C-alpha positions in Angstrom: 153.4 82.5 228.0 156.7 81.8 230.0 154.7 82.1 233.2 152.1 79.6 231.9 154.8 77.1 231.0 156.5 77.6 234.3 153.2 76.9 236.1 152.5 73.8 234.1 156.1 72.6 234.8 155.6 73.2 238.5 152.2 71.3 238.5 153.8 68.4 236.7 156.6 68.2 239.1 154.3 68.4 242.1 152.1 65.6 240.7 155.1 63.4 240.3 156.2 63.9 244.0 155.8 60.9 246.2 152.7 61.0 248.4 154.7 61.5 251.6 156.6 64.4 250.2 153.7 66.9 249.7 150.1 67.5 250.6 148.2 67.6 247.4 144.6 68.9 247.1 142.5 70.5 244.4 140.2 69.7 241.5 140.3 69.2 237.8 137.0 70.2 236.1 135.9 69.4 232.6 133.0 71.6 231.4 131.3 71.1 228.0 128.1 72.9 227.0 126.0 73.4 223.9 124.9 77.0 223.4 122.8 78.6 220.7 123.0 82.3 219.9 120.8 84.2 217.4 123.2 86.7 215.9 122.6 89.3 213.1 125.0 87.3 210.9 123.2 84.0 211.5 122.7 81.4 214.2 125.8 80.7 216.2 125.9 77.1 217.5 128.7 76.7 220.0 130.2 73.7 221.7 133.1 74.9 223.8 135.1 72.6 226.0 136.7 74.1 229.2 139.3 72.5 231.4 139.7 74.1 234.8 142.5 73.3 237.2 142.7 74.4 240.8 145.7 72.9 242.7 147.2 73.4 246.2 150.4 71.7 247.1 151.6 72.0 250.7 154.8 71.0 252.6 157.2 71.5 249.6 160.2 70.2 251.5 159.4 72.5 254.5 156.0 72.9 256.1 155.5 76.7 255.5 156.2 76.5 251.7 153.3 75.7 249.4 152.2 76.1 245.8 148.9 77.4 244.5 147.7 77.2 240.8 144.4 78.1 239.2 143.6 78.5 235.5 141.7 77.2 232.5 142.1 76.2 228.9 139.4 76.5 226.2 138.7 74.6 222.9 135.7 75.2 220.7 134.7 71.8 219.3 132.8 73.4 216.5 135.4 76.1 215.8 132.7 78.7 215.7 133.4 80.5 218.9 131.5 83.7 219.3 133.7 86.7 219.8 137.3 86.4 220.9 138.8 82.9 220.7 140.6 82.2 224.0 143.2 79.5 224.3 143.5 79.7 228.1 144.1 81.9 231.1 146.2 81.5 234.2 144.3 83.1 237.0 147.0 82.7 239.6 150.2 80.6 240.1 152.4 81.5 243.1 154.6 80.0 245.8 153.7 80.9 249.3 155.7 80.9 252.5 153.3 81.3 255.5 155.1 81.1 258.9 152.5 81.3 261.7 155.2 81.5 264.3 156.6 84.8 263.0 153.4 86.1 261.2 155.1 86.3 257.8 153.1 85.5 254.7 155.3 85.8 251.5 153.9 85.2 248.0 155.8 85.1 244.7 154.2 84.7 241.2 150.8 85.6 239.8 148.4 86.4 242.7 145.7 88.7 243.8 146.6 91.8 245.9 144.0 93.6 247.9 145.7 96.2 250.1 143.9 99.5 250.4 144.3 101.4 247.2 145.5 98.2 245.4 142.9 95.7 244.2 144.3 93.7 241.3 146.2 90.7 240.0 150.0 91.0 239.9 152.9 89.1 238.5 155.3 89.9 241.3 156.0 89.6 245.0 154.0 90.5 248.1 154.6 90.1 251.8 152.3 90.5 254.8 153.6 90.7 258.4 151.5 90.9 261.5 153.7 92.0 264.4 152.8 92.4 268.0 150.0 94.6 269.5 148.0 94.2 266.3 150.3 96.2 264.1 150.9 94.9 260.5 152.5 95.9 257.3 151.9 94.7 253.7 154.3 95.4 250.8 153.9 94.4 247.1 155.5 95.0 243.7 155.3 93.7 240.2 153.5 94.1 236.9 149.7 94.2 236.7 148.2 91.4 234.8 146.8 92.5 231.4 147.8 96.1 232.1 149.2 98.6 229.6 148.2 102.0 230.8 150.4 104.0 228.4 150.4 101.8 225.3 153.7 100.2 226.2 154.6 97.0 228.0 156.8 98.4 230.7 154.1 98.9 233.4 155.4 98.3 236.9 153.8 99.2 240.2 154.5 98.8 243.9 153.2 100.0 247.2 152.0 98.9 250.7 149.7 99.2 253.6 150.3 99.8 257.3 147.4 98.8 259.6 146.5 98.6 263.2 144.1 95.7 264.0 142.2 95.3 267.3 139.2 93.2 268.3 136.6 96.0 267.7 138.3 98.1 264.9 141.0 98.2 262.2 142.6 101.3 260.6 144.8 101.2 257.6 147.0 103.6 255.5 148.0 102.6 252.0 149.9 104.0 249.0 151.0 102.8 245.6 152.7 104.1 242.5 152.7 102.8 238.9 155.3 103.5 236.2 154.9 103.1 232.5 158.4 102.8 231.2 160.1 106.2 232.0 157.1 108.1 233.4 154.8 107.9 236.3 151.3 106.6 235.4 149.7 107.3 238.7 150.4 107.8 242.4 147.7 107.0 245.0 147.3 107.1 248.7 144.3 106.0 250.9 142.8 105.4 254.3 140.4 102.6 255.2 139.0 100.9 258.2 136.1 99.5 260.1 134.8 99.6 263.6 132.1 98.2 266.0 130.7 101.4 267.5 128.4 99.7 270.0 124.7 99.3 270.2 124.8 97.0 267.2 126.2 99.7 264.9 129.1 98.9 262.6 130.9 101.3 260.3 133.4 100.7 257.5 134.7 102.8 254.6 137.6 104.1 252.6 138.9 107.2 250.8 141.5 107.0 248.0 143.4 110.1 246.8 145.0 110.5 243.4 148.2 112.5 243.7 148.3 113.6 240.0 144.7 114.8 239.8 144.8 116.0 243.4 141.4 114.8 244.4 139.6 111.9 246.0 138.7 109.5 243.2 137.0 106.8 245.2 135.3 107.0 248.6 132.6 104.9 250.4 131.0 104.7 253.8 128.8 101.8 255.0 126.8 101.8 258.2 124.9 98.8 259.5 122.6 98.7 262.6 121.4 95.5 264.1 118.5 97.0 266.0 117.2 93.6 267.1 117.9 89.9 266.3 115.4 90.2 263.5 115.9 93.7 262.0 119.0 94.9 260.3 119.3 98.4 258.8 122.1 99.5 256.5 123.0 102.7 254.6 125.8 103.5 252.3 127.2 106.5 250.4 129.9 106.4 247.7 131.7 108.7 245.2 133.7 107.5 242.2 135.6 109.4 239.5 136.3 107.0 236.6 140.0 107.0 235.7 139.3 105.4 232.3 137.2 106.6 229.4 134.6 104.2 228.1 134.3 103.5 224.4 131.3 102.5 222.4 131.4 101.2 218.8 128.5 101.0 216.5 128.0 101.0 212.7 128.1 104.8 212.8 131.7 104.8 214.1 133.4 104.9 217.5 132.6 107.2 220.3 134.6 107.9 223.4 132.7 109.0 226.5 132.8 109.0 230.3 130.0 109.1 232.8 132.0 111.6 234.9 131.6 111.8 238.6 129.2 109.2 240.1 127.5 109.5 243.5 125.3 106.9 245.1 123.2 106.9 248.2 121.5 103.7 249.4 119.3 102.3 252.2 118.1 98.8 253.0 116.2 97.1 255.8 116.1 93.3 256.3 113.6 91.7 258.7 113.4 88.0 259.6 109.8 87.0 260.0 110.6 83.8 261.8 113.2 81.3 260.7 112.0 80.7 257.2 110.8 84.1 255.9 112.9 87.2 255.2 111.4 90.6 254.0 113.5 93.5 252.7 113.0 97.0 251.3 115.6 99.2 249.7 116.1 102.5 247.9 119.0 104.0 246.0 119.8 107.2 244.3 122.3 107.6 241.4 123.8 111.0 240.7 125.8 111.4 237.5 127.7 114.6 236.7 127.3 113.8 233.0 123.7 112.6 232.8 120.3 112.6 234.5 119.9 111.6 238.2 118.3 108.2 238.7 116.6 106.6 241.7 115.1 103.2 242.4 113.2 101.6 245.3 111.9 98.1 245.8 111.1 95.3 248.1 111.4 91.5 248.2 110.2 88.5 250.1 112.0 85.1 250.4 110.9 81.8 251.9 113.6 79.3 252.7 113.4 75.7 253.9 115.4 72.4 254.0 118.1 71.0 256.2 120.6 73.6 255.1 118.0 76.3 254.4 119.2 76.4 250.7 115.8 75.8 249.1 114.0 79.1 248.5 111.3 80.9 246.5 110.9 84.6 246.4 109.6 87.7 244.6 111.0 91.2 244.1 109.5 94.4 242.9 111.6 97.3 241.7 110.4 100.7 240.6 112.5 103.2 238.7 111.5 106.6 237.4 110.5 105.3 234.0 110.1 101.5 234.5 108.9 98.8 236.8 110.2 95.2 237.1 108.7 92.2 238.9 111.1 89.3 239.5 110.1 85.8 240.6 112.9 83.4 241.5 113.5 80.1 243.3 115.7 77.1 243.8 114.8 73.6 244.8 117.4 70.9 245.4 117.2 67.5 246.9 119.3 64.4 247.5 117.9 61.2 246.2 118.0 58.0 248.3 120.5 55.4 247.0 118.8 52.6 245.1 121.7 50.5 243.8 124.9 49.0 245.1 126.4 48.4 241.6 128.4 51.7 241.7 130.3 53.5 244.3 127.6 56.1 244.5 128.3 58.4 247.4 125.6 61.0 246.6 122.8 61.5 244.0 121.0 64.8 243.8 118.9 67.1 241.6 118.3 70.8 241.5 115.9 73.2 239.7 116.6 77.0 239.4 114.1 79.4 237.8 113.8 83.1 237.2 111.0 85.1 235.7 111.2 88.9 234.9 108.1 90.9 234.0 108.6 94.5 232.7 106.0 97.2 232.3 107.4 98.0 228.8 108.2 95.3 226.2 111.7 94.2 226.7 111.5 92.5 223.2 109.5 95.1 221.2 109.4 93.2 217.9 107.5 90.3 219.6 105.7 92.6 222.1 106.9 90.5 225.0 107.1 92.0 228.4 108.8 89.1 230.1 111.8 86.8 230.0 112.4 83.5 231.8 115.0 80.9 232.5 114.9 77.5 234.1 117.9 75.2 234.8 117.5 71.6 235.7 120.5 69.7 237.0 121.1 66.0 237.9 124.4 65.1 239.5 126.2 62.3 241.3 129.3 61.9 243.4 131.2 58.7 242.7 133.4 57.7 245.6 135.5 60.5 247.2 137.1 61.9 244.0 134.6 62.0 241.1 131.5 64.1 240.5 129.4 64.3 237.3 126.4 66.4 236.5 124.2 67.2 233.5 122.2 70.5 233.2 119.5 71.6 230.8 118.9 75.4 230.5 115.7 76.5 228.8 115.0 80.2 228.6 114.6 83.4 226.6 117.5 84.5 224.4 117.8 87.8 222.5 117.3 87.3 218.8 119.3 89.8 216.7 118.4 88.3 213.4 115.5 90.6 212.7 116.3 93.7 210.6 114.8 97.1 210.3 114.9 99.4 207.3 116.7 102.8 207.7 115.7 106.0 205.9 118.4 105.4 203.3 116.9 102.1 202.4 119.7 100.1 203.9 119.0 97.1 206.1 120.6 97.4 209.5 121.0 95.0 212.4 118.4 95.0 215.1 120.9 96.2 217.7 120.7 99.6 216.1 117.0 100.0 216.5 115.7 98.6 219.8 112.2 98.5 218.4 113.1 95.5 216.2 114.7 93.4 218.9 113.0 90.1 219.2 113.4 87.0 221.4 113.5 83.2 220.9 113.2 80.2 223.2 116.2 77.9 223.2 117.6 74.9 225.1 121.2 74.7 226.2 123.0 71.7 227.7 126.0 71.4 230.0 128.1 68.4 231.0 130.4 68.8 234.1 133.0 66.3 235.2 135.1 66.9 238.4 138.1 65.0 239.7 139.2 65.9 243.2 142.8 65.6 244.3 142.9 64.2 247.8 
């Protein structure tokens, strides 16, 4: 909470600055939508209101100093929010000193750190320095956001990454350690990198070692081969050891479990059949130490058009050992010619997105339906340089958990216990989006 109040105070102070004192940019987004859920305890009609803020303030007294804030607040206008009622989240709020002359990038506050073995949000400090000859170093330290690995609130962690970056390759060594009050939660080291091997072949990967368990807990290798301008081949292999147990709660009680070691092997080939058509085939194998092996293969075709090639229709087929899925999808968007001068209408547009899934087995057994669908229609306008408004209608299939099945004891149980009683329902949701851009 103190960090949120500090961020709000900094934002208010920056907004009050004279225009010549700082470079202000960002956006304030208001999002309200009506959503209907079909829960076992009855219909849940929601009308949440979200307020998103993204703000960047540059030249705070000196050119290299800037402020960056992002977060949202939520209010349920019907006071019937499904699940946990959130009052707001601060995604990041940090001061940054980026000096291009010396290559120093210093950040203080809540921000995202991605340095080798570390990939997380921290309330703390980090510094990146790119020295001569492509040699660089990154250091970080602080408290992980929403972390409590040992049941206490004293989690602190720190680490860094040393790397060598050249035009055709990069190699990095990283390490980090986390403390939970008076004991070490974990110690990790890793190696990562990428390289252009020639002949259109590029390789990248990493391997992360846990010092306490004394084994590699996360490793991945990715190879891509641009055989021609039209054909791209890629293959990947990964191995992951989950460090956290997963929990599952049902009416029969709580169960703690883990999937154990996970291995994956994948292959994909993409072929551009001209400028507008792309074809692809892929296959993947999943190997679980605590469960059956699984594999899938599939293919897809996409047709794209338009000035920005952002209109498309396509189809995908995917086959697993016990099921088959056909997926149709598409997006059409178009700008509408201006027909009035009464408003400062900079741009008027519409868009339609649709998806259709067809399964070989009924995905909603109670209604014997093998398919689900969803269509979103949006109409929007940009008013001047700073305002944008859009309205969307979303019509599709929603899971209906209101059906009940009778157990052997004679008790009536929610449909989520017996999949055979799961049904579906068509519903229409609406969204209103209003954006104000700071320029």
